[in-house]
C-alpha positions, 0 to 999 in steps of 0.5 A, a space after each residue: 461527436 461526444 459531449 464533454 462534461 466539465 470538471 468540477 470548480 477547483 477551491 482553496 482548502 482551508 488551513 485546517 483541511 490542508 493541515 489534515 491532508 498533509 498529515 494523512 499524505 505523509 502518514 501514507 508515504 511513510 507506510 509505503 517507503 521501501 526502507 520503511 517496510 517491516 521486516 519479514 519474521 524470520 521464524 515464519 519465512 524459514 517455516 514457510 521456506 521449509 514447509 512440506 508441499 501440500 500436494 505431496 511429491 509428484 508421482 513419476 
């Protein structure tokens, strides 16, 4: 049987800490939201799609 470690005590956040946490979480979720992702650069995407294979053509 293994000994379990009790979780640390939970404390209330001060109003300033609460506001800071909400600000950070809002920024984080705004950054990862699917509709908010930056669109890929069309020039880079086209170049990447048409770039020659660095390994060269396969020899048969």
